[in-house]
Structure formats: C-alpha cells, structure tokens
C-alpha positions as CSV (number, residue, x, y, z in Angstrom):
1,M,-68.4,185.2,90.4
2,T,-66.7,185.9,93.7
3,S,-67.1,182.6,95.2
4,S,-65.6,180.7,92.3
5,I,-61.9,181.0,93.5
6,L,-62.7,179.5,96.7
7,I,-65.3,177.0,95.6
8,K,-62.9,175.1,93.6
9,Q,-61.6,173.7,96.8
10,T,-57.7,173.2,96.2
11,G,-58.2,172.8,99.8
12,M,-59.2,169.3,99.9
13,T,-55.7,168.2,99.1
14,K,-54.2,170.7,101.5
15,L,-56.6,169.4,104.4
16,L,-55.1,165.9,103.9
17,I,-51.7,167.1,103.8
18,N,-52.1,169.1,106.7
19,F,-53.4,166.3,108.6
20,N,-50.7,164.0,107.6
21,K,-47.8,166.6,107.9
22,N,-44.7,165.1,109.1
23,K,-42.8,167.0,111.9
24,K,-39.7,164.7,111.8
25,T,-37.5,166.8,109.5
26,Q,-38.4,170.0,111.4
27,F,-37.5,168.1,114.7
28,L,-34.2,166.9,113.0
29,A,-33.2,170.6,111.9
30,R,-34.0,172.1,115.3
31,L,-32.1,169.1,116.9
32,F,-28.9,169.7,114.9
33,S,-29.0,173.5,115.4
34,N,-28.7,173.2,119.0
35,F,-25.3,171.8,119.0
36,S,-22.0,173.2,118.2
37,T,-19.8,171.6,115.6
38,F,-17.2,171.0,118.0
39,S,-19.2,168.8,120.3
40,A,-19.0,165.4,118.3
41,K,-19.5,163.2,121.5
42,P,-22.7,164.8,123.1
43,L,-24.2,165.1,119.5
44,A,-23.6,161.4,119.0
45,I,-24.8,160.0,122.2
46,V,-28.2,162.3,121.7
47,L,-28.5,161.2,118.0
48,L,-28.1,157.7,119.0
49,A,-30.8,158.1,121.5
50,F,-33.0,159.6,119.2
51,L,-32.3,156.8,116.5
52,L,-33.3,154.0,119.1
53,S,-36.2,155.9,120.5
54,S,-37.8,156.0,117.0
55,C,-36.5,153.0,115.4
56,S,-40.1,151.8,114.8
57,E,-40.7,154.9,112.7
58,W,-37.4,154.5,110.9
59,F,-37.9,150.9,109.9
60,E,-41.4,150.4,109.3
61,P,-42.6,147.3,107.8
62,T,-43.0,147.3,103.7
63,I,-46.4,146.6,102.3
64,S,-45.4,143.2,101.4
65,E,-44.4,142.5,105.0
66,I,-47.6,143.8,106.5
67,C,-49.6,141.7,104.0
68,D,-47.8,138.5,104.9
69,T,-48.0,139.1,108.8
70,Q,-51.5,140.6,108.8
71,P,-53.4,139.4,105.4
72,N,-56.6,140.6,106.8
73,L,-55.4,144.3,105.9
74,C,-55.0,143.3,102.4
75,L,-57.0,140.5,101.1
76,D,-60.1,142.3,100.4
77,L,-58.2,144.9,98.0
78,S,-57.4,144.2,94.4
79,L,-54.0,142.3,94.2
80,D,-52.7,143.1,90.6
81,A,-50.0,145.8,89.7
82,R,-52.5,148.5,89.1
83,C,-53.6,151.1,91.7
84,R,-50.7,149.8,93.8
85,F,-50.1,153.3,95.0
86,E,-53.7,153.8,96.2
87,R,-54.0,150.2,97.6
88,A,-50.5,150.7,99.6
89,E,-51.9,154.1,101.2
90,I,-55.0,152.2,102.7
91,I,-52.9,149.3,104.1
92,R,-50.6,151.8,105.5
93,L,-53.4,153.5,107.3
94,R,-55.0,150.4,108.4
95,Y,-51.8,149.3,109.8
96,N,-50.7,152.4,111.6
97,H,-54.1,152.8,113.0
98,K,-55.1,149.0,113.6
99,D,-55.4,149.7,117.5
100,D,-56.6,153.5,117.3
101,T,-59.9,154.1,119.1
102,S,-60.3,157.6,117.8
103,E,-61.8,158.8,114.8
104,A,-59.4,161.3,113.3
105,Y,-57.5,158.8,111.1
106,K,-60.9,157.9,109.4
107,Y,-60.8,161.2,107.4
108,P,-57.5,160.2,105.4
109,L,-58.8,156.7,105.1
110,L,-62.1,157.8,103.5
111,L,-59.9,160.1,100.9
112,A,-57.7,157.1,100.3
113,F,-60.7,154.8,99.6
114,E,-62.2,157.4,97.4
115,K,-59.0,157.7,95.4
116,Y,-58.8,153.8,95.4
117,L,-62.4,153.3,94.1
118,V,-61.8,155.9,91.1
119,C,-58.7,154.0,90.2
120,V,-60.1,150.5,90.4
121,E,-63.2,151.5,88.5
122,E,-61.2,153.0,85.7
123,V,-59.1,150.1,85.1
124,Q,-61.8,147.3,85.9
125,H,-63.0,146.8,82.5
126,I,-59.5,146.7,80.7
127,E,-59.3,143.4,79.0
128,H,-56.2,141.2,80.2
129,I,-55.5,138.9,77.2
130,R,-53.3,136.3,79.2
131,R,-54.7,136.8,82.7
132,K,-58.6,137.2,82.5
133,G,-59.0,136.4,86.4
134,K,-57.6,140.2,87.0
135,E,-61.2,141.3,86.2
136,A,-62.4,139.4,89.2
137,T,-59.7,140.8,91.6
138,R,-60.5,144.4,90.5
139,L,-64.3,143.9,90.8
140,K,-63.4,142.8,94.6
141,G,-61.6,146.0,95.1
142,V,-64.5,148.1,93.7
143,I,-66.9,146.3,96.0
144,T,-64.4,146.8,98.9
145,A,-64.1,150.4,98.3
146,Q,-67.9,150.8,98.0
147,R,-68.4,148.9,101.2
148,E,-65.8,150.8,103.4
149,L,-67.0,154.1,102.1
150,K,-70.5,153.5,103.3
151,R,-69.2,152.0,106.5
152,L,-66.9,154.8,107.4
153,A,-69.5,157.2,106.4
154,R,-72.0,155.7,108.5
155,E,-69.7,155.5,111.6
156,T,-68.6,158.9,111.5
157,K,-72.2,160.8,110.4
158,A,-72.4,162.4,113.9
159,S,-68.6,162.9,114.4
160,L,-67.4,166.2,116.2
161,D,-64.1,165.9,114.5
162,P,-63.8,168.9,112.3
163,Y,-62.3,167.2,109.2
164,L,-65.0,164.2,109.5
165,S,-67.6,167.2,109.8
166,Y,-66.2,168.8,106.6
167,Y,-66.4,165.6,104.9
168,H,-69.9,164.8,105.4
169,W,-70.8,168.5,104.4
170,T,-68.9,168.5,101.2
171,R,-69.9,165.0,100.2
172,F,-73.6,164.6,101.5
173,G,-74.7,168.1,101.9
174,D,-75.0,167.4,105.8
175,E,-76.3,170.6,107.3
176,Q,-75.7,169.4,111.0
177,A,-72.3,168.5,109.9
178,F,-71.5,171.9,108.5
179,N,-72.9,173.5,111.9
180,R,-70.2,171.5,113.7
181,F,-67.7,172.5,111.5
182,E,-68.7,176.0,111.6
183,R,-68.8,175.9,115.3
184,Y,-65.2,174.4,115.3
185,A,-63.7,176.8,112.9
186,A,-65.2,179.9,115.0
187,S,-63.4,178.5,117.8
188,Q,-60.1,179.5,119.1
189,R,-58.8,176.0,118.8
190,I,-58.2,175.9,115.2
191,S,-54.8,175.6,114.0
192,D,-55.2,174.5,110.3
193,P,-55.8,177.3,108.2
194,S,-57.3,175.0,105.3
195,L,-60.3,174.5,107.6
196,L,-60.7,178.4,107.4
197,V,-60.4,178.6,103.7
198,A,-63.1,175.8,103.4
199,L,-65.6,177.9,105.6
200,A,-64.8,180.9,103.6
201,S,-66.0,179.0,100.5
202,V,-69.5,179.0,102.1
203,Q,-69.3,182.5,103.6
204,V,-68.5,184.2,100.4
205,K,-72.0,183.4,99.1
206,T,-73.6,185.5,101.6
207,D,-71.4,187.7,103.7
208,A,-68.2,189.4,102.2
209,K,-66.9,190.9,105.5
210,K,-67.3,187.7,107.4
211,T,-65.4,186.0,104.4
212,V,-62.4,188.5,104.5
213,D,-62.2,188.1,108.2
214,T,-62.0,184.2,108.0
215,L,-59.5,184.6,105.5
216,Y,-57.4,187.2,107.4
217,R,-57.5,184.7,110.4
218,A,-56.4,181.8,107.9
219,L,-53.4,183.7,107.0
220,S,-52.4,184.5,110.6
221,L,-52.3,180.6,111.2
222,Y,-49.4,180.0,108.4
223,D,-46.0,179.6,109.8
224,D,-44.4,179.9,106.3
225,S,-45.5,182.1,103.3
226,D,-44.6,179.3,101.0
227,D,-47.4,177.1,102.4
228,V,-50.2,179.9,102.0
229,D,-52.9,178.8,99.7
230,L,-52.7,181.2,96.8
231,A,-56.5,181.4,96.5
232,I,-56.5,183.4,99.6
233,Y,-54.8,186.5,97.8
234,H,-56.9,186.2,94.7
235,S,-60.1,185.9,96.7
236,L,-59.2,189.0,98.7
237,Y,-58.6,191.2,95.8
238,T,-61.7,189.9,94.1
239,L,-63.9,190.6,96.9
240,A,-62.4,194.1,97.2
241,L,-63.1,194.7,93.6
242,D,-66.6,193.4,94.2
243,S,-67.1,195.8,97.1
244,E,-65.6,198.6,95.1
245,K,-62.8,198.9,97.9
246,Y,-59.8,199.8,95.4
247,R,-57.2,200.3,97.9
248,M,-57.6,196.9,99.5
249,A,-58.0,195.6,95.8
250,Y,-54.6,197.0,94.9
251,V,-52.8,195.8,98.0
252,W,-53.8,192.3,97.6
253,M,-53.2,192.2,93.8
254,A,-49.7,193.4,94.6
255,V,-49.2,190.9,97.6
256,A,-50.6,188.0,95.2
257,A,-48.0,189.1,92.6
258,E,-45.1,188.6,95.2
259,Y,-46.1,184.7,95.6
260,D,-47.8,184.0,92.3
261,E,-45.8,184.5,89.1
262,R,-48.9,183.9,87.0
263,M,-50.3,187.2,88.4
264,N,-51.2,189.9,85.9
265,L,-50.6,193.5,87.4
266,D,-52.5,195.3,84.5
267,Q,-55.6,195.6,86.5
268,A,-53.6,197.2,89.5
269,S,-52.4,199.9,86.9
270,Y,-55.7,200.5,86.0
271,L,-57.0,200.8,89.5
272,K,-53.9,203.2,90.4
273,E,-54.5,205.5,87.1
274,N,-58.3,205.6,87.6
275,H,-58.9,205.8,91.2
276,N,-56.1,208.3,92.3
277,L,-54.7,205.7,94.9
278,P,-52.1,206.6,97.2
279,V,-49.8,204.1,95.9
280,S,-46.6,205.2,97.8
281,I,-48.6,204.4,101.2
282,L,-50.2,201.2,99.6
283,D,-47.0,199.9,98.6
284,K,-45.6,200.4,102.0
285,I,-48.6,198.3,103.5
286,V,-47.8,195.7,100.8
287,D,-44.3,195.3,101.9
288,D,-45.7,195.2,105.7
289,I,-47.7,192.2,104.8
290,V,-45.1,190.4,102.6
291,T,-42.8,190.9,105.8
292,A,-45.3,189.3,108.1
293,L,-46.6,186.6,105.8
294,D,-42.7,185.5,105.2
295,E,-42.0,185.7,109.1
296,G,-45.3,183.9,110.0
297,S,-46.7,186.8,111.9
298,F,-49.4,188.2,110.0
299,N,-52.0,190.0,112.1
300,A,-54.6,192.0,110.2
301,N,-55.4,194.3,113.0
302,K,-51.6,195.2,113.9
303,L,-51.4,196.0,110.0
304,L,-54.4,198.2,110.2
305,L,-55.8,196.5,107.3
306,D,-59.4,197.8,108.2
307,K,-58.7,201.0,107.4
308,L,-58.1,200.2,103.7
C-alpha cells in the first residue's frame, strides 16, 4: 500500500534528533574558517573568549554529580546498573530544564520516559541471586515512568507546541491535537522537515497530490542531502506509480538510487522500455534535482516538477 513507507514513521527518531540537534560543531567550523592561518594571536583571543563564555556547556556535571547535589532528580528512578543510559537521559533533561517554564523540552522527556519504561519493564523480573533487592528498585522505576508519562501527557494535552501535538496525535489518536499539528505544519514557520514527513503520512491516505506537495516542501527544508529521510524518495516514486505518472516515477527512482545503495533500478528500466520515456530529458532533471539536494536549494517550482 502506498502509505506503508511513510506510516512506518522512522520520523519519530528523527523528530527527536532534530529537536536536540547540537549546533556547536557547526559554529566551531564557521569560527575557524573566518580566520587566516597566519593570525594566531587574534584567533587565540577569540577562541579563549568563546571557551570562557561557554564553559558551563563544556564542563557540565556528570550524572553522579547531579545526583549527589540534587538527589530529587534521581531518587525516583531505578538505581541498579541496568537501563543506566535511559536513566541518564532523563536525569540530564531534568537537570538542564529544571528552571524551564516552557513546554518544548517535555517532548524529548516523554520519549525518554517511554524508552526507560520499556527497559525497566524488560528487566524487572530478571532474578538476581545475590541481590534480590534489585527487583524493588526496578519496580520503583516502572511506577515512576508510568506516573511521569501520565503527568506529562495530562499537562501537555492542549499544548500548541507542534512536537507535543504530534505526540498526542500519534499516541492517543487525539484529533484536536492533529488539527493543531496540521495548522502548524501548513504555516510558513515550520523548519523541521520531519514534521512534514509526519503530516504526509496522514495525507497519503486521502490526497496523493497534497502528499507530494508536502514531501516537496519537506525536501526544500533540508540543508544537507545526507540528512534527507530516504522514505521521501521512495514515497514519491510509489505515489507516481500509483497515479500512473511514469515520468515522475522514473525520476524519483533514479534520485533514490543516488542516495540509497539498496535501490533496485530494474523497475526504472522496465518503465523506460515499456512507456517510451524521454530518458535523456528525465536524466537531466534527475541531475538537477540531485544538485539542488546536495546544495540544500531544492525548489520543486524552479525545477518544474509539476510538468512531469
């Protein structure tokens, strides 16, 4: 079914990645590129100022230090060695946002508690011969995760934040949350292509043209072709095949092959041979699309993709 690719929702992880994306590396790259290799003194001064201004980020306390100084952030979680990475993610989020009055951080916190709950439930009943008491601390972790998930869901039920609206729609089938999410995705404020991929996963069930437009818009938001969700390419050629738009299908199969080594082009060859496609023209369009994606300048209108 056409919608199967998108409905698999690899975007859930991407949404979290995009939310937490760290710009520090990019900033450092730009910082160093702005100085000549012969200007060591100015570079040292600027670098020192940068390090001093951001030392709080470079020397964040460890999880152990956080728990020693602020045990209230840790004591309701299981304390054994199991699930330590999931637990650490929760503690770090709690610590970094302990004075945050906004709701935005609650989306990654909800996802962190979901991962933590899965982990502690899986290991809760593992018998420890030497230390039976670990069963109790894991049960505490389960109870905490369940309680916090309910609390956070209750607090964010009417949130206008697009990530939280997305969460309530996908977890609880909340139509009002979806309506809020859809309105935001339709606005010009959106900058995260994963949100548009998520929207397309709903549109694909009822409106193929609107789905294509949404996916084109998602592609226009990527700055780097390495970051593009490969499901977009596969969905575009599947939609084209379903609509018997064989030129469009050929183009997006070829584009997909540029970025996905698993792509089999046998079907593209079949289309070329059985539908008298103007391959030389279509290959030029493929080259233009790939160039635009690599340069982070994809624009469906400028590429005249509506003519396919």
